[in-house]
Backbone as a ProteinNet text record, in pm:
[ID]
protein_1_A
[PRIMARY]
MAIRVILAEDSYLAREGIMRVLESIEDLDLVAAYGDLDTVRAGVESVRPDVVVTDIRMPPDHSDEGIRLADELRTTQPAVGVVVLSQHTDPRYALALFDRGAAGRAYLLKERVRDRAELGRAVREVANGGSVVDPRIVEGLLSVHRRSDRTLLEELTPRELEILGLIAEGRSNAAIAETLVVTKRAVERHINAIFRKLELDESEDVSRRVKAALLYLARTG
[TERTIARY]
1220.3	1336.2	1362.1	1469.9	1491.2	1478.9	1436.7	1415	1551.7	1581.2	1711.5	1710.2	1787.4	1784.3	1906.2	1909.3	2015.6	1983.3	2090.5	2069.6	2148.7	2080.8	2146.1	2142.8	2265.6	2275.8	2422.9	2434.8	2557	2637.1	2566.8	2627.7	2679.2	2827	2887.9	2827.5	2805.4	2748	2605.8	2528.4	2384.1	2388.3	2466.9	2467.1	2508.8	2614.3	2655.3	2541.2	2471.9	2356.2	2242.8	2205.4	2096	2125.5	2261.3	2296.1	2286	2320.4	2309.6	2174.3	2078.6	1940.4	1889.9	1918.3	1877.3	1934.3	2068.2	2131.6	2071.9	2010.1	1956.4	1816.9	1754.4	1620.9	1628.3	1568.4	1590.4	1558.3	1449.7	1412.3	1450.8	1546.4	1612.6	1753.2	1792.6	1933.6	1989.3	2079.7	2143.6	2237.8	2240.9	2338.4	2438.4	2406.7	2492	2446.8	2542.1	2515.9	2599.6	2539.9	2580.7	2559.3	2637.7	2638.3	2601.1	2564.3	2522.8	2433.1	2354.9	2258.3	2293.5	2407.3	2460.4	2505	2559	2597	2483.1	2393.9	2269.5	2193.2	2187.3	2134.3	2200.9	2331.1	2407.8	2388.6	2386.9	2374.9	2232.8	2123	1998.4	2017.7	2076.5	2094.8	2171	2277	2369.1	2334.4	2269.7	2239.4	2100.3	2007.2	1867	1801.5	1788.4	1730.8	1579.8	1515.8	1371.9	1327.5	1411	1375.1	1496.4	1482.6	1576.5	1528.7	1620.7	1601.7	1690.5	1643	1714.1	1681.5	1787.9	1768.7	1703.5	1632.5	1580.7	1672.8	1773.1	1890.5	2026	2094.6	2223.4	2283.7	2421	2481.9	2420.8	2428.3	2510.8	2447.6	2326.4	2254.7	2201.2	2194.2	2150	2004.4	1915.5	1785.3	1678.2	1629.2	1523.8	1569.9	1695.5	1743.6	1661.2	1634.4	1560.9	1423	1342.2	1217.7	1238.5	1341.1	1359	1392.9	1483	1508.4	1390.7	1306.8	1176.3	1092.7	1095.6	1020.6	1079.6	1208.5	1272.4	1236.2	1244.9	1239.4	1102.7	998.6	860.4	873	958.8	976.8	1083.9	1200	1319.9	1303.3	1255	1247.8	1123.4	999.6	865.9	849.8	918	909.3	981.9	1077.5	1150.8	1075.6	1057.3	994	1089	1053.3	1139.6	1089	1182.1	1144.5	1227.1	1165.8	1237.2	1239.3	1354	1376	1414.6	1335.9	1352.1	1332.1	1396.4	1386.6	1263.8	1192.9	1109.2	964.5	887	757.5	660.6	709	624.4	552.5	428.3	348	385	436.3	460.2	559.7	661.1	764.9	695	611.5	536.2	443.5	377.3	280.6	358.3	483.8	572.2	606.5	637.6	663.2	557.1	439	312.3	239.9	305.6	254.7	199.6	275.3	251.5	185.5	131.2	75.2	150.6	85.4	130	201.3	158.1	204.3	359.6	403.1	556	629	569.9	650.3	609.8	716.3	696.3	771.2	708.8	778.4	782.8	906.2	928.2	1015.9	980	1078.9	1197.9	1313.7	1441.2	1435.8	1363.5	1351.1	1302.8	1224.5	1162.9	1276.3	1384.8	1492.4	1525.2	1519.2	1547.7	1457.7	1339.5	1245.3	1262.5	1331.1	1366.9	1226.3	1130.3	993.4	925.9	939.3	873.1	945.8	1082.2	1155.6	1136	1136.5	1113.8	978.1	873.6	741.4	730.7	798.3	797.2	857.4	978.7	1052.6	956.3	898	821.8	692.9	637.3	519.3	542.2	652.8	682.2	727.2	794.1	836	709.9	595.5	474.7	374.5	441.7	347.3	261.1	285.6	198.6	257	203.8	248.1	249	335	340	368.5	291	313.2	333.5	444.8	464.5	344.1	310.6	189.7	190.5	310.4	316.3	292.2	325.9	291.8	137.5	71	-62.6	-137.1	-82.9	-154.1	-156.5	-46.5	-37.6	-148.8	-174	-281.6	-421.3	-445.1	-577.5	-612.7	-515.3	-547.4	-628.7	-625.7	-700.1	-808.8	-829.9	-944.8	-1023.3	-1046.9	-1125.6	-1266.3	-1366.1	-1496.2	-1537.1	-1548.2	-1580.6	-1473	-1522.7	-1429.7	-1406.8	-1457.6	-1455.2	-1394.3	-1323	-1266.7	-1376.1	-1350	-1433.9	-1431.3	-1343.1	-1347.4	-1473.9	-1520.9	-1631.7	-1765.1	-1769.8	-1880.8	-1894.4	-1776.4	-1777.1	-1851.7	-1928.3	-1995.8	-1902.2	-1946.3	-1835.1	-1794.1	-1875.7	-1811.6	-1714.3	-1740.5	-1627.8	-1506.7	-1519.4	-1399.6	-1327.3	-1398	-1337.1	-1262	-1314.8	-1255.1	-1134.1	-1143.8	-1030.9	-914.6	-934.3	-835.9	-767.5	-834.1	-770.6	-697.4	-741.7	-656.1	-516.2	-535.4	-409.4	-306.6	-357.6	-270	-206.9	-248.1	-189.8	-257	-394.1	-465.4	-530.2	-523.7	-593.7	-743.4	-820.4	-956.7	-1005.4	-941.5	-965.6	-949.8	-827.8	-793.9	-905	-944.5	-1043.8	-1174.2	-1215.7	-1336.2	-1327	-1219.8	-1207.6	-1213.2	-1151.4	-1144.4	-1294.5	-1370	-1499.1	-1614.5	-1564	-1667.3	-1774.7	-1732.3	-1822.5	-1763.1	-1843.2	-1799.3	-1698.3	-1613.1	-1511	-1579.2	-1697.6	-1774.1	-1824.4	-1868.2	-1915.8	-1810.5	-1689.2	-1578	-1541.5	-1557.9	-1518.6	-1619	-1759.2	-1844.2	-1817	-1779.7	-1747.4	-1634.7	-1529	-1421	-1435.8	-1519	-1558.7	-1634.6	-1718.1	-1776.7	-1689.5	-1599.2	-1490.2	-1413.6	-1366.7	-1307.5	-1384.9	-1511.1	-1606.2	-1630.9	-1645.4	-1657.2	-1532.6	-1419.3	-1293.9	-1243.9	-1333.3	-1314.9	-1164.1	-1139.5	-1031.3	-1071.9	-1027.5	-1077	-965.2	-1003.4	-904.3	-797.4	-840.6	-727.7	-599.1	-610.5	-487.9	-375	-257.6	-125.4	-84.2	-130.8	-89.5	-209.2	-168	-272.9	-379	-507.7	-626.8	-622.6	-576.9	-563.1	-467.9	-348.7	-247.5	-296.4	-359.6	-398.7	-505.5	-603.2	-706	-640.5	-543	-478	-403.3	-346.6	-276.8	-378.2	-489.1	-602.6	-660.4	-666.5	-722.6	-620.7	-490.1	-390.5	-388.7	-414	-419.2	-545.8	-655.1	-766.1	-735.8	-657.4	-634.5	-527.7	-454.7	-342.6	-212.9
1873.8	1892.8	1763.8	1714.4	1594.7	1630.7	1518	1524.5	1518	1612.4	1600.6	1512.1	1408.8	1316	1299.5	1286.3	1258.5	1123.7	1049.2	909.7	907.2	842.1	825.5	682.9	611.5	474.2	439.6	387.5	365.9	251.7	158	34	63.5	33.3	56.2	-14.9	-145.9	-224.9	-179.2	-166.7	-117.3	3.4	113.5	229.9	231.7	153.1	135.2	84.6	-20.5	-88.4	20.3	80.2	174.7	300.6	342.2	454	407.3	284.7	248.5	238.2	193.8	187.6	336.1	421.4	552.4	639.5	600.3	658.7	613.7	494	432.7	475.3	560.8	602.7	754.9	762.9	876.1	1007.8	1022.3	1146.1	1184.9	1112.5	1141.1	1176.4	1261.7	1319.7	1291.3	1183.9	1166.3	1259.1	1352.2	1460.2	1436.4	1349.4	1316	1188.3	1131.1	1015.5	1030.1	1001.1	1015.2	890.5	878.8	756.7	774.7	898.8	910.7	1021	1034.7	1136.8	1274.7	1316.4	1446.4	1493.5	1417.9	1453.7	1477.3	1385	1396.6	1529.7	1562.2	1700.4	1817.2	1819.2	1902.2	1912.7	1780.3	1780.7	1835.6	1815	1862.8	2020.1	2067.5	2221.3	2289.3	2218.2	2263.4	2230.5	2102.7	2061.3	2088.6	2116	2146.8	2042.9	1920.7	1824.9	1837.1	1753.7	1746.2	1634	1521.3	1397.2	1340	1295.4	1222	1079.1	986	839.4	797.7	735.7	713.7	574	517.8	401.1	438.2	336.3	368.9	380.8	287.9	308.7	351.3	431.4	461.8	527.8	547.8	609.3	745.7	796.7	733.2	620.1	605.4	502.4	378.7	375.3	260.7	235.3	327.1	293.5	333	460.7	496.2	630.3	658.3	783.5	836.2	739.2	781.3	850.9	785.3	826.6	965	984.4	1104.3	1223.9	1181.5	1286.9	1335.5	1235.3	1261.9	1366.3	1337	1413.4	1552.7	1572.5	1709.6	1785.9	1723.6	1786	1854.1	1801.9	1855.3	2003.3	2025.1	2155.5	2246.4	2188.2	2263	2276.6	2171	2168.3	2113.1	2171.3	2098.1	2061.5	2117.8	2086.8	1958.5	1903.9	1805.4	1665.9	1591.2	1452.2	1361.4	1243.8	1153.5	1014.6	918.8	782.1	702.8	638	552.2	412.5	353.2	216.8	126.1	36.6	-55.8	-188.8	-269.6	-405.8	-446.5	-355.7	-396.3	-390.9	-504.1	-513.6	-499.2	-460.5	-418	-281.4	-273.9	-146.2	-37.3	-58.7	55.4	149	91.8	189	281.9	232.2	306.6	409.3	359.6	454.6	578.1	551	643.1	757.3	700.2	784	880.4	830.2	904.2	971.7	981.9	1034.7	1191.7	1272.9	1405.5	1428.3	1325.5	1330.3	1259.4	1218	1119.4	1203.3	1331.4	1401	1400.8	1371.9	1375.5	1267.2	1154.9	1056.7	912.6	827.7	698.1	593.3	476.2	378	249.2	203.2	86.4	-3.3	-133.8	-235.7	-242.3	-273.4	-258.9	-350.3	-461.5	-554.5	-490.4	-388	-311.8	-244.9	-204.2	-133.1	-205.4	-339.6	-415.5	-372.9	-327.7	-299.2	-144.8	-118.5	22.4	105.1	35.5	111.9	141.8	53.8	83.9	201	188	302.7	425.5	433.3	548.7	612.8	519.4	558.7	637.2	585.6	625.8	756.9	783.8	911.1	1028.8	986.6	1073.8	1113.9	1014.2	1047.2	1152.7	1115.2	1210.8	1352.4	1349.5	1478.2	1570.1	1506.3	1582.4	1589.5	1548.8	1583.1	1460.4	1351.3	1225.9	1128.9	1010.2	905.6	770.2	683.9	548.6	474.4	354.8	270.2	132.2	55.1	-74.6	-174.4	-245.7	-329	-427.6	-473	-561.7	-502.9	-382.1	-310.1	-279.7	-242.9	-219.7	-349.2	-466.9	-588.8	-630	-596.8	-612.7	-538.6	-420.6	-353.7	-393.3	-423	-459.9	-601.1	-684.2	-822.4	-827.2	-720.5	-724.1	-615.9	-575.2	-470.8	-508.7	-642.4	-679.9	-746.6	-730.7	-793.3	-866.2	-1005.9	-1076	-1048.5	-1015.7	-999.9	-852.7	-758.1	-617.8	-543.5	-435.9	-365.3	-275.8	-245.3	-151.4	-6	26.2	149.3	168.8	65	57.2	113.3	111.9	155.7	304.3	380.9	514.7	591.8	697.4	784.3	855.3	926.5	1008	1121.4	1170	1291.6	1230.8	1123.5	1066.2	1030.8	971.6	944.7	1080.8	1186.6	1310.1	1359.7	1351	1388	1301.7	1186	1079.3	1117.9	1158.5	1201.1	1313.4	1414.6	1525	1493.1	1397.9	1350.8	1296.2	1214	1157.6	1252.8	1384.4	1484.4	1560.9	1521.7	1582.5	1700.5	1718.2	1829.5	1825.5	1938.5	1942.6	1945.3	1921.1	1939	2072.1	2176	2318.9	2343.4	2276.3	2300.3	2232.7	2105.7	2044.8	2132.8	2174.6	2247.4	2369.2	2440	2552.6	2509.2	2405	2350.1	2317.8	2250	2197.3	2304.2	2401.6	2528.9	2460.9	2388.9	2347.1	2373.8	2346.1	2369	2271.3	2308.9	2206.2	2099.5	2118.3	2022	1920	1975.3	1878.9	1783.6	1841.4	1761.9	1657.9	1690.3	1600.3	1485.5	1509.3	1404.8	1309.6	1363.1	1278.6	1192.8	1248.2	1167.5	1057.1	1086.3	985.2	867.1	908.9	809.1	725	781.8	714.1	611.2	658.6	568	449.4	473.7	373	264.6	311.9	226.3	149.7	220.7	135.1	53.6	48	-24.3	5.7	132.6	184.1	251.4	189.7	237	301.5	376.3	469.3	393.4	268	188.9	141.4	175	129.5	220.3	167.3	245	330.4	308.2	389.4	493.7	607.2	704.1	656.8	671.3	642.4	711.9	842.1	917	857.6	825.3	762.1	647.6	547.9	426.8	440.1	520.5	550.1	615.3	692.1	746.6	650.6	550.3	440.9	352.6	329.7	236.5	317.5	459.3	530	519	526.8	517.9	387.7	284.1	150.4	149.9	213	206.8	296.3	393.5	476.4	437.4	326.5	273.3	328.4
-693	-615.8	-517.5	-507.4	-432.1	-291.6	-213.2	-63.4	10.6	87	140.2	278.5	280.3	396.6	466.7	609.5	673.9	747.2	770.4	827	958.7	1057.3	1192.7	1217.7	1234.2	1248.8	1302.1	1416.7	1473.8	1426.7	1376.3	1327.4	1186.7	1167.4	1045.2	924.2	948.1	831.9	811.5	914.4	886.5	812.4	857.2	807.9	643.6	620.1	474	386.1	436.2	379.2	351.7	463.6	449.2	358.2	355.9	273.2	125.2	91.5	-52	-94.1	-1.4	-36.6	-62.1	27.9	13.6	-116.2	-143	-252.4	-381.9	-383.6	-503.2	-540.8	-460.8	-473	-536.8	-670.5	-749.9	-677.5	-614.4	-566.6	-427.9	-370	-239.7	-267.6	-173.4	-172.8	-28.3	-22.1	105.7	126.5	233.6	238.9	353.2	445.9	558.5	631.5	717.3	792.5	928.4	1042.3	1160	1249.7	1360.1	1435.7	1588.9	1626.4	1767.6	1773.9	1889.4	1896.3	1891.3	1963.1	1971.2	1823.5	1744.1	1610.3	1513.7	1527.1	1462	1493	1627	1653.9	1594.6	1592.5	1540.1	1386.8	1325.1	1175.3	1127.9	1202	1169.6	1171.6	1263.3	1266.4	1149.5	1119.3	1012.6	873.5	852.7	720.1	678.8	780.9	753.4	660.8	705.9	604.1	592.8	505.6	500.6	582.2	583.8	663	727.9	850.2	922.2	923.6	878.1	891.5	995.3	1108.9	1229.9	1292.9	1339.6	1414.9	1545.1	1602.4	1737	1841.1	1840.8	1939.9	1880.9	1946	1924.8	2046.9	2025.7	2151.2	2181.9	2306	2423.8	2507.9	2487.4	2595.4	2527.4	2388	2317.4	2376.3	2392.6	2438.9	2345.9	2339.9	2259	2202.5	2175.9	2107.7	1998.3	1913.1	1782.4	1813.3	1906.6	1952.6	2015	2102	2174.7	2069.1	1972	1867.2	1792.8	1748.5	1683.7	1768.9	1896.9	1985.1	1998.9	2013.9	2032.9	1888.1	1773.3	1654	1633.4	1706.1	1698.9	1743.7	1833.6	1906.5	1811.2	1792.2	1744	1596.4	1517	1375.8	1334.3	1351.8	1325.9	1189.2	1081	946.3	897.5	994.2	953.8	981.6	881.5	904.2	970.8	1024.6	1089.6	1056.3	1014.9	993.5	1082.1	1187.8	1290.4	1238.8	1240.8	1195.8	1338.1	1343.9	1460.7	1452.7	1533	1538.6	1627.1	1708.8	1796.4	1739.7	1740.8	1710.2	1811.4	1927.8	2054.3	2020.8	2002.8	1972.5	2057.2	2175.8	2280.3	2214.9	2144.4	2077.1	1980.9	1892.8	1796.3	1874.4	1977	2059.4	2113	2150.9	2217.9	2094.4	1977.9	1869.1	1827.4	1834.8	1796.7	1914.4	2022	2145.2	2119.8	2052.6	2038.1	1888.2	1823.9	1686.6	1596.4	1477.7	1378.5	1261.5	1253	1121.9	1122.8	1004.4	966.2	1040.9	1079.2	1141.9	1096.2	1087.8	1035.8	1126	1145.6	1225	1140.8	1108.9	1021	1088.7	1078	1121.4	1026.1	1075.2	992.2	873.2	886	781	648.4	665.6	551.1	460.2	524.8	460.8	328.9	325.6	208.2	88.3	106.2	14.8	-20	-124.5	-150	-177.9	-231	-262.3	-121.5	-26.7	103.5	174.7	189.9	251.5	188.1	50.1	-23	13.3	10.9	30.7	176.7	274.1	403.7	409.8	349	340.2	280.6	158.4	85.2	180.2	251.3	324.4	432.3	498	618.1	572.8	461.4	400.1	377.8	338.1	311.8	425.5	546	662.2	701.8	612.2	639.3	740.7	758.7	857.4	800.8	855.5	807.4	939.2	950	1065.2	1007.4	1026.6	981.8	1002.2	896.2	907.1	1016.8	1063.8	1163.4	1297.3	1316.2	1423.6	1450.3	1330.3	1324.8	1362.4	1295.4	1320.6	1461.2	1534.5	1673.6	1762.7	1720.9	1789.2	1741.9	1617.6	1572.5	1621.6	1649.3	1687.1	1816.5	1905.1	2017.2	2005.4	1890	1871.6	1752.4	1741	1634.4	1691.6	1608.9	1638.2	1507.3	1510	1395.4	1305.8	1169.6	1056.1	1034.8	1117.9	1093.8	1195.1	1183.2	1302.5	1371.9	1476.5	1566.8	1501.9	1421.7	1360.3	1259.8	1219.8	1127.8	1196.3	1322.6	1401.8	1438.1	1389.3	1413.5	1304.8	1347.7	1266.5	1176.1	1060.9	977.1	1057.7	1148.3	1221.4	1325.7	1383.1	1480.8	1401.6	1281	1209.5	1179.9	1137.2	1111.4	1220.4	1346.5	1462.7	1491.3	1475	1500.8	1399.1	1277.1	1186.6	1235	1298.5	1360.8	1473.7	1557.6	1675.9	1618.8	1512.3	1455.5	1403.3	1371	1331.4	1447.9	1578.1	1687.8	1735.2	1682.9	1726.5	1867.9	1952.1	2072.7	2059.1	2171	2167.3	2123.5	2165.6	2134.7	1984.6	1925.8	1785.2	1700.5	1747.2	1674	1675.7	1787.3	1801.8	1699.8	1695.4	1601.7	1463.8	1420.9	1292.8	1234.5	1325.9	1298.5	1322.4	1385.5	1426.9	1512.8	1617.5	1714.8	1855.9	1961.1	2097.1	2140.4	2234.2	2284.2	2359.1	2418.4	2485.6	2383.1	2277.4	2176.2	2128	2106.3	2060.6	2168.2	2305.7	2412.3	2416.7	2399.7	2384.9	2265	2155.8	2046.2	2073.2	2133	2177.6	2276.9	2372.2	2463.7	2391.2	2305.5	2218.6	2136.9	2082.7	2008.7	2091.2	2206	2292.8	2348	2366.9	2401.3	2289.8	2165.8	2069.1	2025.9	2045	2021.7	2147.1	2251.5	2372	2436.1	2444	2506.9	2632.3	2747.8	2878.4	2954	3053.4	3118.3	3198.6	3229.4	3310.3	3226.9	3085.9	3007	3035.8	3034	3062.1	2954.1	2831.4	2715.8	2683.4	2640.6	2602.5	2521	2548.5	2464.9	2325.6	2337.7	2219.3	2113.7	2169.2	2080.7	2012.6	2103.1	2058.2	1941	1960.5	1865.4	1749	1764.8	1623.7	1552.4	1607.3	1539.4	1467.9	1530.2	1476.5	1354.4	1356.1	1250.8	1138	1163	1061.1	992.8	1077.2	1009.9	912.3	943.8	853.9	725.5	738.4	621.1	539	583.7	509.4	506
[MASK]
+++++++++++++++++++++++++++++++++++++++++++++++++++++++++++++++++++++++++++++++++++++++++++++++++++++++++++++++++++++++++++++++++++++++++++++++++++++++++++++++++++++++++++++++++++++++++++++++++++++++++++++++++++++++++++++

């Protein structure tokens, strides 16, 4: 069955271009396109898509509407995946998108839209509850988290990697403890060790959990 997609893009030329790319991908069904946040919200309610492909900025404020929409849908339509398209290479925008978990979310630079395979892969991934982060965003994060020619992630134990994977899914400490059948205190000890090994300190202005999750996503491809 084709993946039902709606597009949110206020620029007419960009919207037409992205629509053509989406329509050319065999297993996707572009069912609607909108130009502002309010009509996208209404469209999600009426059309019930599997995935929303959205620009990061659109009316009414041209700020971060795409990220706000993705956050709202975690509550109102948790099964709907979201692919955010952006011109911003600053990792902070991706960090904001993944603040409540990475499952069902993708952050791609707009230049990737020209690659039909790349856009199609991102839509399929989020439709199945997975995650995609643009390689250039990941590179920006990893550039300050490298030691020699290997990443700090390689220092984590198998258990710590397992817990980090659950963090990337948006699981709370309590949920992780229940999944692994361990105490919440044990999970907290592992997480503190993860932060220490990844050199994420409490003084950073961005959530350590989110940064750790993105670094994990970079490792898993």
